[in-house]
N, C-alpha and C positions, 0 to 999 in steps of 0.2 A: 774678546769682549772686554770693555773697560771695567776696571775694578769697581765694585759696588753696584753694578747694574744687574737687574733681573728682568728678563723678557718673558711675558706671559701671553700666549695666543688665545684669541676668542674669549676674553674675560667675560664670564657669564653674568657677573653683577653689573656690568656696565652696558653691554650691548643688548638690544632687543632682538627678537628672533628674525626680523626682516633686514637687519644690517649685516652686510657681508663681513666675514671674519676680519678682525682688526687686531693689531698688535698693541698691547698696553705696556708702556715703559714706566718703571718705578725707579727713579734715579737716587743715587746717594746725594747727601748734601753737597752743594756746589757754590762757589763764590762767583759763578759766571752770571752776574746780575747786570742788567742795563735798564735804561729808561725806554719804555715803549710808549710813545706819545705822552710823555710826562707822568706815566704811571709805572711804579716799580714793577718789573717783571723779570723772570729768569728765562733767558733764551736757551733752548736746548743746545748742548755742545754738538758741533758738526759730526764728530765721530759717533756720538750717540744716535743721531739721525741716520747716518750711514749704516750702522749696525741694524737699526730697526728696519730699514728698507732693503737690506741685503745688498747694499752697494759698497764698493770699495772707497770711493771718494765722492763728495758732493760739492758743487758750487752753489753758494747762497746769494740770491739777489733780491733786494727789496722791491716790492710791487706797490704802485700807487694804490692807496686804500680809499675808503669811503669816509663818511662823517662820523663814524663810530670810534670807539677806543680799541677796536681790533686792528692788528697789523698783519700784512700778508707778505710772504716771501716765496720765491720760486726756488725749488731745490732741483738742480740739474745734475744728473749722473755724468761722471767724467768718462765712463766706459761704454755708455750706450746713449740712445736718444731719449731715454725715459726722463720725465720731469714730473714733479709733484708740487703741490702748494702747501705751505705751512701757514696755518691760521693761528696767530699768537693772540691769546686773550689776556685780559687784565681785570683787576677789580672784582666785582661780583660775578662776572662771567667765568673768570679763572677759578674762583671759589666754587661755583656751581659745578664746573667740570671735575674738580677734585672730589666733590661730594656725590658724583655720579648723577647730577641733575641738570646738565647743560642741555637746553631744549633743542639746539641745532641737531643733535643726534637723533632724538625721538621723532622730531618733525620731518627731518630728512628721510628717515626710514619710512614714515607714514606716506609721504608724498611719492616716494619710489614705489610703494605698494599700490598707489593709485595711478601708476603709469606716467607720472610727471618726471621729466629728466632733471636730476639734481646731481651734484658732485658726490661720488662715492667716498665713503670714509675708509681710510687706509690704516691709520694708526692714531692712538690716543696717548698723549703724554700728559698724564694727569698732574704730576707734581711740577711740570713746567708750564702748565696752563696753555697747552697747545694741542692742535689737531693737525694731522697730515691728511690731505684730501686730494682727490683727482685734480689734475691741471686741465682746465678747459680753455687754455690759451688766453688771448688778449682782446678778442673782438667782442665788443658789447653790442647790444641792441642800439644804444645811442650812436655808436660809430657807424653802424650800418645804415641807420635811418638818416644821419647827417650826410653820408655819401650819396644816398638816393636823392635827397633834397638838393645837394650841390649840382647834380647833373639833371635835375628836374625829371627824374624817373618815377612818375606817379604810380606806375604798375608795380615796380619793385617795392615802393614804400607801402602800398596797400597790402602787398603779399606778406611782408614781414609783420605788419600790424595784425593781419589775419591769423598768423601763427601765434602771436602773443595773446590775442583775444581767445583763441582756442583753448589755451591753458587756463584762462580765467573761467571759461565755461566748464572745464574739468573741476575747478575748485567749487563752482556753484552746484555741481552735481554730488558733491560730498555730503553725506548725511551728517547733520550736526550731532547725532547720537551714535555715530559709527565708531565707538570706542572700545568694543569688546576685546580687541587684541592689545589695546594700549591703555589700560585704566591707570590713572586718569590721563587722558590725552592733554598735553600742555595747552594746545590751542583751544580746548573746550573749557579750560578753567579760568579763562579771562576773556573779556569782551569790551567792545566799544559801548559800554553802558553810559547812562546819562552822566555819571560823575566823571568818568574818564574823558568823555567828549568835552564837557564843561572845563575840566582842568587843562585840556589842551588849548582851549580858547584863552584861558587866563595866562597860559604859557606864552601865547602870541602877544597878549597885552603887555606882559612883563619884559619880553625879550625883543619885541619889535616896536610897539607903540611908545612905550615909556622912554627907551633910549634914543629912538630914531624919529619919532613923530609925536613928541610930547604935547604939542599945542592942541592935538585932538582931544586930549584929556584935561583941558585947561579949566573946566568947570564941573561942579558936582552933578549937574543935570545930565551932562553927556556921559559921565562915568556911570551913573545909575542906568541910563539907557543901554549902554554897552553891556553891563552886567545882566540886565533883564533879558536882552535879546540873546546873549550867549546862553543863558539858561533855557530860554524858549527853544532855541535851535537844538540844544543838546537833549531836551526833553522829547522833541519830535523824533530825533534820530535814534535815541537809545533803544527803544523797543524793536527797531528794525535789525538789530545785531543778532542774526540767526544763522549766518553762513560763514564758511571758512574763508578768511581773507588773509592774504600774505602780509598786509599792512604797509609794505614799501615796494609795491609792484610798479617800478618805473624803469626807464631805459638803461640805468646803470646797474640794475640788479638782474639783468637778463644777459646771458652769454651764448655765443654760438659755438657749437661743437659739431663739426662735420655737417654743417648746414642745418642741424637741429637746434632748437632753442632750449636752453637749460635755465633753471631758476636758481638763484643764489640768495643769500641773506634772508632766509625764511624763518629764522629762529624766533621772531616776534609775532608769528602768526597767531590769530585770535578769531573770535566771532565778531562779525561786522555786518554792515548793510550789503545787500546784493550788488549795489552800484559802486562799492568802495574801490576795489581794485581796478574797475573799468575807468573811473574818472582819474585815478592815479596814473594810469597808462596814457589815456587819450589826452588829458590836459597836463601832461608832464611839462614842467617849466624848462627842462633841459633840451626839449625838441621844439623848434620854432614852427610848428604847424600853423596854417591859417585857421581862422575860426570856422570857415566854411568846411574845411577838411575834418576838423575835430567833430563837428556836428554830423557830418556825413558818416564818419566812423561809428559814432554813437548810434545813429539810426540803423546802421547795418547790424550792429550788435543786437539791438532790440528786435529786429526782424529775425536774425539768426537764432536768438534765444527762444523765439516762439516755437521752433521746431526741436530744440535740444533741452529746454528746461520746462519745468512746470509752469502753467499760466500765471500763478501767483508771483513767481520770481520775475517774470517779464513785467508784470504790473508794478511790482515794487521798484524795479529799475526805473521805469518811466516816471513813477510818482515821486521819486526821492533823489534822483541823480544831481539835480541842481543844489539841493540842500547839502548833500554829501560833499559835492565839489567845494562849496563855500567853506564848510568846516575844515576840510582837508587842506585847502590852500592857505587859509589863515594860520593853521597850525604849521604848515611848511614855512611860511614867512617867519614865524617865531623861531623855527629851527635855523633858518638862514641867518637871523640875527644872532642867535646863540652860538652857532658854529664860528661866526666871524668875530664877534666881540668878546665872547667868554672863552671859547676853546681855541681861538687863534688858528683855525684850520684853513685859512685862505679867505678869499673874497667871495663868499656865498651871497653877498648882498647884490651881486650882479644878476641874480635870478629873481629878485623882488619884482622888477617891472614885468618880466614875462609871466610871473605868477598872477599879478594883478590884471594883466591883459587877458587872462583866461576867464576872468570874472565879469563877463559882459552883463550889463544890467538886463538886457532883453532875455537872458537865459536864467539868471539867478535871483532876480528881484522877487521878494515875497513880502506880502503885506503883514505877515506874522512877525517878521524881523526886518522892517524897512530900513532902519538905520545902517545895519551891518551889511545888508545886501545891495545898497546903492550909495548912500551918502558917505559911509566910511570908505568905500572903494574910491569914490571920487576924491575925497580928501587925501587919501594916501597917494594917489597918482599925482595930485597937485603938489603935494609935499615933495615928491621926487623931482618935480620940474622947477621947484624954487631954487 
């Protein structure tokens, strides 16, 4: 064992009762620092990882990540076929892990107790700001869906969407007060309340409209209209936030393991509207489904929900999905602008047009917020074509 390392199994202060035993590593001070996506972070020495996992040697390979500040690496044993994934945190996430409050752990444990397939936790490296988790391979829902689209296999496409929708129905059957074993459950302490939803719309204004479509805000009257309708939409949606939602339930956060669908990136789960994860999946900007198929999938969900959910949940999905879709896609466009222009994560702006094209006027127009549900979308599309 390297000098200065202590290994402790099943650390009681960190792990909840439903998380499988994990190894906690407390390292001695190290100069092994590097930049993880521009944020200072200390990557665990490979010999430390090998000791933790009971392996003689490990090969470390970087994996393409997401839009967050997390980085991922595949750890491959040199003596057998075992592989693991190291999730490298930074900033406030790394600090939360060090202080035993990183929500990925508690929420992953909770979802597992609900029968949802999530990566198992293998080791916690608190002072390195990292977790070692199960390796679920490389095949995402996005890849599988695009393959089905490429060969025009509509049956295969609908089957995989049925799998993903089934998990959402599991989410919607979770009682919002089911916290006896996990007080307080992280996902129950935050919600898409009015202020959060409004702030996300302002985020869209600041990171998409202002830098990329500034002519839309060229006069004070339009700015007042935008703000008023943002507030009206947020006020409508806020009281609907009563259900467990993943928050980022799209094709890149679903992985296949032995033909079963697993959920990743669930650490930001919170209370939200019943339709939230559904529109996130069905109107995903990364998958170029036809509008006809999207509406067909949504209709199937609503019919299916009548047998598997309480009647009020079905009613809320039917009555709110268009408003939820509008708010979520505007926020997503803000994120695409932010990731491209501020974080320099690549060209996420290529997803702007697909996002706008999911906002068909015949589906999302509402007299309560007419400017943002029709005229704003038309202006943004026109702006792309100029």
